[in-house]
N, C-alpha and C positions, 0 to 999 in steps of 0.2 A: 207436848205434841204441837202446840201452836208455834213454839220457837223453831221446831224442826220444819214445819210447813213454811214458815217465813224464810228460813235458810234455803230450803229447796227452791222456793219461788225466786229468791234473789239470785241463786246460782243459775237458774234457767234464764233469767233476764240477762245476766252477764254473758252466758254462752250465746244467746240470741244476738246481743249487740255486737260481740266480737266476731261472730260468724258472719254478720252482715257487712262488716268492714271490708273494703277492698284489700286484696293481698298486696303487700309491699313488694315493689320491684327489686330484683337483686342488684347488688352493687358489684360490677365486674371490672376486671382489668382490660386493657386493650388486647385484642387478639394477637396471637404470636406472629402472624404474618405482617403486622405493622411495626414489629419491634418495640422499641421504647417510646415511639411517637415523637412529637416535636415540642420543645419547650416554648412557651409563649414569649419568653425573653430572648430567644435565639435571634441574633441580628440577621441571620441568613435563613429566616423562617420559610421563605419561598422555595429555596433550594431543598430544605428539609422536607417540605410537603411533597415535592417531586420524588425525593429519595425514598420516602416511606410509601407514598401512594402508588408509584409506578409498578413495583413488583406485586402489590396487593390486588391489582385489578383482576388478574386471572383467578386468584383464590376467591375473591368476592363473588365473581360470576358463577362459581361452582356452588354457591350457597353456603350458609352457616347458620344452622338452626339455633345455636346458642345465642346469637345476636338477632334472631328473627329475620335473617336474610334468605329469601328463597333462591332457587336456582334461576339464573338470569340468562343463560345461553342454552337453548333458545328462550327468548323473552316473549310472553304471550301479551299481545295488545288486543284489548276487547273489540275495538272497531277502528278502521281507517276509512275515511270518506274522501272522495274527490268529487267536487261539484264544479265542473268546468263549463263556462258559458262565454264563448266568443263567437265571432262571425263564422269561424271555421269549425269549431268544436263546441258541441253542447251535450254533455254527457254527465250521468250520475253513476259513479262507481263506488262500491262499498265492499270491504273485506272484513269479516267478523272472525274473531279468535285467530288473528294472524300471528305467525311465528317469526320473530326477528333472530337471525343467526349471525354470529360473528363478534358479539360484544366483548368476548374474552380477549380478543386481539387488539383492543383499544390501547393506544399509547398516550401516556400522560406527558405532555410536552413542557408546559409552563404553568406556574401558579402565581397569583397575586393576592396576598392577604393584607388587609388593612384593619388593624386592631381598633383604631380610634373610631372608624366608621362602622366597624363590625360587618365588613363585607369581604367576600372571597370570590375570585374568578379562577376557574380552571380552564386550561386550553388543552384539547385532546385531538388526536387524529385516529382514523380507522381506514385501512386500505379498502375494505369491502364489507358491505352488509347485505345479507340476502333476506328477503321477505317472501313468505309463501302462505297460502291459505285459500279459502273458498270465496269466490267473488260473485257479485251480481252487478250487471251493468245495463243501462238503458240510455237512450238519447239519440243524437243525430250527429253525424260527421260528414261534412261536405255534401249535405242534402241526402245522405244515405242513412237510414235508420240503423242504429246499432243496438243489439240485444244479445244477452248471453249470461251464462252462469257456469261455474266449474272451477278448475284449478288456476290459480294465479301465482306467478313468480316475478318478483322484482329484484334487481341487483343494483345497489348504489355503490359507486366507487369514489375513492379519494375523498373521504369525508373529513370535514374540519368542524369540531364542536367547541362551544364555549359555554361552560356551566357557570352560572352566576347566582349567588345566594347571599342573603344577610341573616344575621342571627341576633338573639338576645339571651340573657341569662335568667334562670329561674331557680329559686331556692325551694327545695321540696321538704316534705315533712320530716325526712331523716336528717335535716340540717345541712345537706350537701347541695352545692350549686351545680346545675346542669345547663348544657347548651340547648337552645330551642331554635331549630331552623325555621326561618320565616319565609320571605318571598324568594322564589327561585325561578330561573328561566334557563332554557337550553337551546339557543339558536344554533343552527348549523348550516354549512354549505356543502354542496355535492358537485364534483367535477363532471360526473357522467352517470347516466341511469339507463337501464334497459328494463323492458316490461314484456311479459308474455301472458296472454289470456287464452286458455284452452276452451274449446267448445263454443266459440263465437258463432252466431247465426246458425244455431242448432247443429254445429259440427261441420259447416261448409268450409272446407280447407282453403279454397281459393279466396273467398270473402274474408275469412278469419285471418289468413296470412297477410292479405293486403291491409287489413285494419291494424294488425300488430305492427306492420312496417310503418304505417302512418303515425301510430302512437309513439313509436320509438323515435321517429324523426321530430316529434313535438314533445319530447320528454320534459323539456324545461317548463312548458305550460302545465303539464301534469304535476310536476314537482311543486309548483306554486301552491297547489291545493293540498298536496300530500304533506308538505313541510309542517304546517301548524299542528296536525294530529300527531306526527312523530315527535315534534318538539315537546308538546304537552305530555306525552307518555314518558319520554325520557326524563323530563324535569321531575315529574311525579315519582318516577322510579328512584332516581338518585336521591331526592329529598327523603323518601321513605327509608332508604338504606341508611343514610346518615342519621336520621332521627331515631331509628330503631337502636342504633349503636349508642347515640347520645342519651337515650332514655335510661341506659343501664351503666354507662361509663361516666362518672362525674367529670366536671370540667377540670378539676385539679389533677385528675388522672390522665385525661385526654390531652391536655396542654399544661403540664406541670411548670412550676416556676423555674426549676432547673432539672437537668437530666438526672435520672437515678443512677447511682453508682453501679 
């Protein structure tokens, strides 16, 4: 009886220990929409990255649960803030749970991969991005107090992005080496921007219309404060997508020594 009790106790301990261990992540191949990927020994690696990445953008923005990629068009941004303080404009504008539309139309123009420095630059363009959501604004413009809340819509045109990141390698418990995305930034330029704020001054059409006209005439000043929040969101988003895939696709699968037959 003592032996049986000992065996049962040991079995319970084994079950408890193994049950407490974290589940091993799956080992996956590259998704079908990126084909066979790019060999790390390809002398034309930059061209390969474009060839593989350009057609994959639309698929990625549709989401892929297998690789933990959510739907990205529209993209939800938790909060966008504009804190403008000049002699002409002093306002505080915020938009929570804003929706960014149009990322699926992003074009992958150029890539620059440096294996020795473990850095990568992507150059992308987008004809138009639309942002809408609920806003709150307060402040002063040309000595006129500004206040309002309601629907907001912005449209950014002729965008040029540069996504920059570096990486390192990490060997996991399964003995395989994986890529870990490290620092990343997403600076961008915009050629033109429009903004429309509904329900300014408690719905006063005349004052609201004049204020929207003024804001659109000074869109570059608005963009200066808008840019950091958007850059941060896009950098975090892109890093998350790449890392989610890199967590389950080993380095030797993602960038094999030679192309599979």
